[in-house]
C-alpha positions as CSV (number, residue, x, y, z in Angstrom):
1,M,8.4,56.1,40.5
2,G,7.1,57.6,37.3
3,K,7.1,56.0,33.9
4,Q,10.2,56.5,31.8
5,P,9.6,59.1,29.1
6,E,9.7,57.8,25.6
7,L,12.7,58.7,23.4
8,W,12.6,57.9,19.7
9,A,15.5,57.4,17.4
10,Y,15.3,57.9,13.6
11,F,18.0,56.3,11.5
12,D,18.5,58.5,8.4
13,C,20.4,56.1,6.2
14,F,21.1,58.4,3.2
15,A,24.4,56.7,2.7
16,G,23.5,53.3,4.1
17,V,24.2,51.8,7.5
18,S,27.0,49.7,9.1
19,G,28.0,48.6,12.6
20,D,30.7,51.2,13.0
21,M,28.6,54.0,11.5
22,T,25.8,53.1,14.1
23,L,28.3,53.1,17.0
24,G,29.9,56.4,15.8
25,A,26.5,58.1,15.6
26,L,25.5,56.9,19.1
27,I,28.8,58.2,20.5
28,D,28.1,61.5,18.8
29,L,24.8,61.5,20.6
30,G,26.6,61.4,23.9
31,L,27.6,57.8,24.6
32,D,30.5,57.7,27.1
33,V,33.5,56.3,25.2
34,R,35.4,55.1,28.3
35,E,32.4,53.3,29.7
36,L,31.7,51.7,26.3
37,R,35.3,50.6,26.0
38,E,35.2,48.9,29.5
39,V,31.9,47.1,28.6
40,L,33.3,45.9,25.3
41,S,36.6,44.8,26.8
42,L,34.8,42.7,29.4
43,T,32.5,41.2,26.8
44,A,35.3,40.3,24.5
45,Q,37.4,39.0,27.4
46,T,40.4,40.9,26.1
47,D,41.7,44.5,26.4
48,I,40.1,46.5,23.6
49,E,41.6,49.7,22.3
50,L,38.7,51.9,21.2
51,T,39.6,55.1,19.3
52,T,37.3,57.8,17.9
53,R,38.0,60.7,15.6
54,R,35.9,63.1,13.7
55,L,36.2,62.7,9.9
56,E,35.0,65.1,7.3
57,K,32.8,63.6,4.5
58,N,31.8,66.0,1.8
59,H,31.8,69.0,4.2
60,L,29.9,67.2,6.9
61,T,31.6,65.5,9.9
62,G,30.9,62.4,11.9
63,V,32.5,60.2,14.5
64,K,34.6,57.3,13.2
65,V,35.1,54.3,15.5
66,E,38.0,51.9,15.3
67,F,38.9,48.8,17.4
68,A,42.2,47.1,18.1
69,S,43.2,44.3,20.4
70,D,46.6,43.3,21.8
71,F,45.9,39.6,20.9
72,P,44.9,38.1,17.6
73,Q,41.2,37.3,17.5
74,P,39.8,34.1,15.8
75,T,36.6,34.0,13.9
76,R,34.0,32.3,15.9
77,S,31.1,29.9,15.5
78,Y,27.5,30.7,16.4
79,A,27.8,28.6,19.6
80,E,31.1,30.3,20.6
81,I,29.6,33.7,20.2
82,C,26.5,32.7,22.2
83,A,28.8,31.5,25.0
84,L,30.7,34.7,25.0
85,L,27.6,36.9,25.1
86,N,26.1,34.8,27.9
87,Q,29.1,35.6,30.1
88,A,29.1,39.3,29.2
89,P,28.7,41.8,32.1
90,V,25.7,43.5,30.6
91,S,22.0,43.9,31.5
92,D,19.6,41.1,30.5
93,G,18.0,43.4,27.9
94,V,21.4,44.1,26.2
95,R,22.3,40.4,26.3
96,Q,19.0,39.2,24.8
97,R,19.1,41.8,22.1
98,S,22.7,40.9,21.2
99,L,21.8,37.2,21.2
100,K,18.8,37.9,19.0
101,M,20.9,39.7,16.4
102,F,23.5,36.9,16.2
103,R,20.7,34.4,16.0
104,M,19.3,36.3,13.0
105,L,22.8,36.3,11.4
106,G,23.2,32.6,12.1
107,E,19.9,31.6,10.7
108,V,20.6,33.6,7.5
109,E,24.1,32.0,7.1
110,A,22.6,28.6,7.8
111,R,19.9,29.1,5.1
112,I,22.4,30.5,2.5
113,H,24.9,27.7,3.0
114,G,22.5,24.8,3.8
115,Q,23.9,24.1,7.2
116,P,22.3,23.5,10.6
117,L,22.4,26.6,12.8
118,E,24.7,24.9,15.4
119,Q,27.3,24.2,12.7
120,V,27.4,27.7,11.3
121,H,30.9,29.2,11.5
122,F,30.9,32.9,10.9
123,H,33.8,34.3,8.9
124,E,34.1,38.1,8.8
125,L,30.7,38.2,10.6
126,G,32.2,36.3,13.5
127,G,35.2,38.7,13.9
128,L,35.8,40.9,16.9
129,D,34.5,44.0,15.1
130,T,31.1,42.5,14.5
131,I,30.7,41.3,18.1
132,L,31.7,44.8,19.4
133,D,29.5,46.6,17.0
134,V,26.4,44.5,17.9
135,V,26.9,44.6,21.6
136,G,27.9,48.3,21.5
137,A,24.8,49.2,19.6
138,A,22.5,47.2,21.9
139,W,24.2,48.7,25.0
140,G,24.2,52.2,23.5
141,V,20.5,52.2,22.7
142,E,19.7,51.1,26.3
143,K,22.2,53.6,27.8
144,L,20.8,56.6,25.9
145,G,17.3,55.6,26.9
146,I,16.0,55.0,23.4
147,T,12.6,53.3,23.5
148,R,11.7,53.0,19.8
149,V,13.6,53.0,16.5
150,F,12.5,54.1,13.1
151,C,14.5,54.1,9.8
152,S,14.4,55.6,6.3
153,S,14.5,53.7,3.0
154,L,17.8,52.0,2.5
155,P,20.1,52.7,-0.5
156,M,21.7,49.8,-2.4
157,G,25.2,50.2,-4.1
158,W,26.3,48.4,-7.2
159,G,29.2,46.1,-8.2
160,M,30.8,43.1,-6.5
161,I,32.1,42.8,-2.9
162,A,34.9,40.6,-1.5
163,S,34.2,38.0,1.2
164,A,35.6,34.9,2.7
165,H,33.6,32.9,0.1
166,G,35.1,34.9,-2.8
167,R,33.5,37.7,-4.8
168,L,29.8,38.1,-4.2
169,P,27.1,40.3,-5.7
170,N,26.4,43.6,-3.9
171,P,24.5,43.7,-1.6
172,A,25.7,40.6,0.0
173,P,23.2,37.6,0.2
174,A,23.1,37.8,4.0
175,T,22.2,41.5,3.8
176,M,19.4,40.9,1.3
177,E,17.9,38.2,3.6
178,L,18.1,40.4,6.6
179,L,16.5,43.4,4.8
180,K,13.3,41.5,3.9
181,G,10.4,43.7,4.9
182,L,12.3,47.0,4.7
183,P,12.1,49.4,1.7
184,L,15.2,49.6,-0.6
185,Y,16.2,51.7,-3.6
186,G,19.0,51.5,-6.1
187,T,21.8,54.1,-6.5
188,D,24.7,54.8,-8.7
189,L,27.1,54.6,-5.8
190,P,29.8,51.9,-5.9
191,G,30.4,49.4,-3.1
192,E,28.6,48.1,-0.1
193,L,26.3,50.7,1.5
194,V,24.3,48.5,3.8
195,T,26.4,45.8,5.6
196,P,25.1,42.6,7.2
197,T,26.0,44.1,10.6
198,G,24.1,47.3,9.8
199,A,21.1,45.4,8.6
200,V,21.0,43.1,11.6
201,I,21.2,46.0,14.0
202,L,18.1,47.6,12.4
203,K,16.3,44.3,12.6
204,G,17.4,43.6,16.1
205,L,16.3,47.0,17.2
206,E,13.0,46.3,15.6
207,A,13.3,49.4,13.4
208,R,10.0,50.5,11.9
209,Y,10.1,52.0,8.4
210,E,8.1,55.2,8.0
211,P,8.7,58.8,7.2
212,C,10.2,60.5,10.2
213,P,7.5,60.4,12.9
214,A,6.3,63.5,14.7
215,M,8.8,64.2,17.4
216,R,10.4,67.2,19.2
217,L,14.0,67.0,18.1
218,T,16.5,66.9,20.9
219,Q,19.8,65.7,19.4
220,V,21.4,64.7,16.1
221,G,24.4,62.4,15.8
222,Y,26.6,61.5,12.8
223,G,28.6,58.3,12.4
224,A,31.3,58.1,9.7
225,G,31.9,55.2,7.3
226,S,35.4,54.1,6.2
227,R,35.2,54.8,2.5
228,D,34.8,58.1,0.6
229,L,31.8,58.0,-1.8
230,P,32.0,60.0,-5.0
231,G,30.1,63.3,-4.4
232,H,28.2,61.8,-1.4
233,P,28.8,62.1,2.4
234,N,29.4,58.6,3.7
235,L,27.6,59.2,7.0
236,L,24.7,57.8,9.1
237,R,22.6,60.4,10.8
238,I,20.5,59.5,13.8
239,Y,17.9,61.9,15.2
240,L,16.7,61.7,18.8
241,G,13.4,63.2,19.9
242,E,10.4,63.1,22.1
243,P,7.2,61.8,20.5
244,L,4.6,64.4,19.7
245,A,0.9,63.8,19.6
246,A,0.1,63.4,15.9
247,A,-3.0,62.6,13.8
248,P,-4.2,59.1,14.6
249,G,-2.8,56.5,12.2
250,L,-0.1,56.7,9.6
251,R,-1.3,58.3,6.4
252,E,0.4,57.4,3.2
253,T,-0.3,57.1,-0.5
254,V,-0.5,53.6,-2.0
255,S,-1.2,52.2,-5.4
256,V,-4.2,49.8,-5.9
257,L,-3.9,47.5,-8.9
258,E,-7.0,45.5,-9.8
259,T,-8.0,43.1,-12.5
260,H,-10.8,40.5,-13.1
261,I,-9.7,37.0,-14.4
262,D,-12.0,34.2,-15.6
263,D,-9.7,32.0,-17.7
264,M,-6.8,31.0,-15.5
265,N,-5.8,27.6,-14.0
266,P,-6.3,27.9,-10.2
267,E,-3.0,26.3,-9.6
268,L,-1.3,29.4,-11.0
269,Y,-2.6,31.8,-8.4
270,E,-0.1,30.6,-5.7
271,P,3.1,31.4,-7.7
272,L,1.4,34.6,-9.0
273,M,0.8,35.8,-5.4
274,A,4.4,34.9,-4.4
275,G,5.8,36.8,-7.3
276,L,3.6,39.9,-6.5
277,F,4.9,39.9,-2.9
278,A,8.5,39.5,-4.1
279,A,7.9,42.5,-6.4
280,G,6.9,44.7,-3.5
281,A,3.2,44.2,-2.9
282,L,2.0,45.1,0.6
283,D,-1.1,42.9,0.3
284,V,-2.7,40.7,-2.3
285,A,-6.4,39.6,-2.2
286,L,-8.5,37.2,-4.3
287,A,-12.3,37.4,-4.3
288,P,-14.8,35.3,-6.2
289,I,-17.0,37.2,-8.6
290,Q,-19.6,36.5,-11.3
291,M,-18.5,37.8,-14.7
292,K,-20.0,38.2,-18.2
293,K,-21.6,35.1,-19.8
294,N,-22.2,33.9,-16.2
295,R,-18.7,32.8,-15.8
296,P,-17.2,32.5,-12.3
297,G,-14.1,34.6,-12.0
298,V,-11.6,36.1,-9.6
299,R,-11.1,39.8,-8.6
300,L,-7.4,40.2,-7.9
301,T,-6.5,43.3,-5.9
302,V,-2.9,44.3,-5.1
303,I,-1.9,47.1,-2.7
304,A,1.6,48.4,-3.0
305,P,3.9,51.4,-2.6
306,P,3.7,53.7,-5.7
307,A,7.4,52.9,-6.4
308,A,6.6,49.2,-7.0
309,R,3.8,49.9,-9.6
310,E,5.8,49.0,-12.7
311,S,7.3,45.8,-11.4
312,L,3.9,44.7,-10.2
313,L,2.3,45.4,-13.6
314,E,5.1,43.3,-15.2
315,R,4.3,40.4,-12.9
316,L,0.6,40.7,-13.6
317,F,0.9,40.7,-17.4
318,L,3.6,38.0,-17.5
319,D,2.4,35.6,-14.7
320,S,-1.4,35.8,-15.2
321,T,-3.9,35.7,-18.1
322,T,-5.1,39.3,-17.6
323,L,-5.3,41.7,-20.6
324,G,-5.8,44.9,-18.5
325,V,-5.2,46.3,-15.1
326,R,-6.9,49.2,-13.3
327,V,-4.4,51.4,-11.3
328,M,-5.5,53.9,-8.7
329,E,-3.6,56.1,-6.2
330,V,-5.4,56.2,-2.9
331,E,-4.7,57.4,0.6
332,R,-4.3,54.7,3.2
333,V,-4.6,55.3,6.9
334,A,-2.9,52.6,8.9
335,A,-2.6,52.0,12.6
336,R,0.9,52.4,13.9
337,R,2.2,48.9,14.7
338,W,5.4,47.3,16.0
339,P,6.6,44.0,17.4
340,E,7.3,43.5,21.1
341,T,8.2,40.6,23.3
342,V,6.0,39.6,26.2
343,D,6.7,37.1,29.0
344,T,4.2,34.2,29.2
345,P,4.1,31.1,31.4
346,Y,5.6,29.2,28.5
347,G,8.5,31.6,27.7
348,P,9.0,34.9,25.8
349,L,6.5,35.4,22.9
350,E,6.7,38.0,20.1
351,V,3.4,39.9,19.6
352,K,2.2,42.8,17.5
353,V,1.2,46.1,19.2
354,M,-1.4,48.3,17.4
355,E,-1.8,51.9,18.3
356,Y,-4.4,54.3,17.0
357,G,-5.5,57.6,18.6
358,G,-3.5,56.8,21.7
359,Q,-5.3,53.5,22.2
360,R,-3.2,50.3,22.1
361,R,-4.1,46.7,21.5
362,V,-1.8,43.6,21.7
363,M,-2.4,41.0,19.0
364,P,-0.9,37.5,18.7
365,E,1.4,36.7,15.8
366,Y,0.4,33.3,14.4
367,E,3.9,32.1,13.5
368,A,5.4,33.0,16.9
369,C,2.4,31.4,18.7
370,R,2.7,28.3,16.6
371,R,6.5,27.9,17.3
372,L,6.0,28.4,21.0
373,A,3.1,25.9,21.1
374,E,5.2,23.3,19.2
375,E,8.3,23.9,21.5
376,R,6.2,23.5,24.7
377,G,3.9,20.8,23.4
378,I,0.8,22.7,24.2
379,S,-2.3,23.7,22.2
380,L,-2.1,26.7,19.9
381,L,-5.4,27.9,21.5
382,E,-3.7,27.9,24.9
383,V,-1.0,30.4,23.7
384,Y,-3.6,32.6,22.0
385,R,-5.7,32.5,25.2
386,F,-2.8,34.2,27.1
387,I,-2.9,37.1,24.7
388,N,-6.7,37.2,24.4
389,P,-8.4,35.9,27.5
390,Q,-11.8,36.2,25.8
391,I,-11.1,32.9,23.9
392,P,-13.4,30.4,25.5
393,Q,-11.9,27.4,27.4
394,I,-13.2,23.9,27.0
395,N,-15.0,22.8,30.2
396,T,-13.6,19.4,31.2
397,D,-15.6,19.0,34.4
């Protein structure tokens, strides 16, 4: 039996992303609605009415998905949702991906509200629509045979949004937590463009941000949002395509900011570095140097997207003692990389896969290895040794 061909999906989020927009776009790409309805009804343990219609949004059309049930549905706790998903008649891959998404939502809610994960009670995020959107997206990606997911930068709306906790700043705190690591940009559009469900679907699908990768386009699907945005089509567009051989590595332009400092309290470097990462830095490095008058100093180098340049300059001038910063635009060639989960004798482990010129290498992720070692009561070296067998073992003979 031959290897399954790769199929890539690119989420073009020009108007944001939500659960129903994702499901609508997947249906537009060919997901069978009757089969989806049956899977979701069995998962929810109640008869689900799933309706679809094509809506026009600023002269473009997309599929709008709506759910209804014959019985009132309560909001559920994290534990109740896990129990529901563990009984769902879906593949193990769909189940694990759905559980992963709700664990992300639960951990975010626990952090925001200062509660243990087991005590988290979802409000609107524990409603039937969210469960169906998450399971439907996980099932749809598997059913369509999508092997990797990419996404564009994500637009942020302005204003306040209503929630079970009252009015909250837009984007919602849960959304902001989930979007860490993905690129954002502000817009003049009102309301919530990226919902917590949309954000957790991107994270759960391990969406990689980069300009649309080289692919042979096969299909395009549009999912429609509920609201009408002024002068802007409220749609999510998903491209499907077969990967094409491209130049090795991801080529992009980055800003390099550099300064030399010889008069700053060393204790201030830690908050400075944290502030630089919060302002959009991709990497921050400190190196010892010898400066004028034989003073020991530090060379501070920051690598960042060009769009973060001004916010980083502000942090450097306000949070350090520098009086001048050199700024350069350079080309960066980066290996393509993405997270994957591998099975180990100690349980599933998240690793990083690096690819350059068709060659791949699996590398351990420190935090994932550390957590697994602590959970299993084994040495961190033992976990690393599974990923890299070249690490020497201690001879106890």
